[in-house]
N, C-alpha and C positions, 0 to 999 in steps of 0.2 A: 780724686785725681791729683797726682803730684807732678811737679816739674820734670821735664825731660832732662837728661844729662846735658844736652846742648843748652837748654834754658838756664840750668844751674850754673854752667860755665859763664854764660853771658851776664848773669846777675853779678858774679864776682868781678868781672871786668868792668861792668857798669859802675859798681861801687868804687873801684880803684880810680876810675876816670872822673868821678863826680866831686872828689875832694880837692879843694883849692889850697887851704892853708890852716894853720891853727892860730889861736890867740891865747894870751894870758892876761889876767887882770891884777894889778897892784894898785891899791887905793881906788881911785876913780879912773885910772888910766888903763886902757886896753891896748895891748901891743901885739902886732902880728908876728907869728913864728912861721917861717917857711918850712915846708916839709923837708926833713933831713933824709928819711928813707920811707918808701912805701913798698912793701913786699907782699906777695901772695905765696903761701905755702899750703898746699892742699886746700882746705876750706877756710883757712885763717888769713885774714888781711891785717897786717901790722903797719901802723903809722907811727913814725917817730919824728919828734920835733926837738931841736937842740936850743937850749938857752945858754948864752955866753956867760962866762965867769964874771963879766962886768955887771950883769943884772943882779940887783939885790932888793930885798923887801919881802913883805908878806903877800904871797900869791893866794888869791881867794877864789880863782876860777880858771879852768882850762876849757877851751872850746875848739871843736873841729868845725870848720866853715866849708860849705860846698861852693861849687862854681857859680851859683846864683847869688852868693852872699848870705845865704840863710844858715842858721846854726844847725848843724847836723848832729852834734853831740855836745852836751853841756855838763861838765863835771865840777861841781863846787869842791873846794879844797881849802886847806889852810896850811901852807908851807912857808916857813921863813927861810929864805935863801940868802946866804951871805955872798958877797962879791969875791969869793975865793975860788969856787969850783963852778964848772958848768953843770947843767942839769939836762938829762935826757928824759923827755916826756913821751910815754908810749900809750897808744890806744890799740886795742885788738878787737876785731869783729870776726865772728864765725858765721859763715853762710852754709847752712845745712839743708838737705832735702829731708822732708818729713813724710 
């Protein structure tokens, strides 16, 4: 048995509404990133977070945090960001019916 079209649509809306913010880690410091954009296009939900040009250092982790404060997505990384340009961080999720 598969999800109905209605249930599939509700799952996408539920996912959109459960995301609170993002975080990034430099050293031992975790900093909150507010959501820049959150879009739904077909079955793809795209989250974008913007880091200002004033942020610099080696980023070791990006996370998406849900409304309950739990980690929804955890992406280890190693990016050295200079304090010259901003950085747009993007997460994409596809909700498909099988």
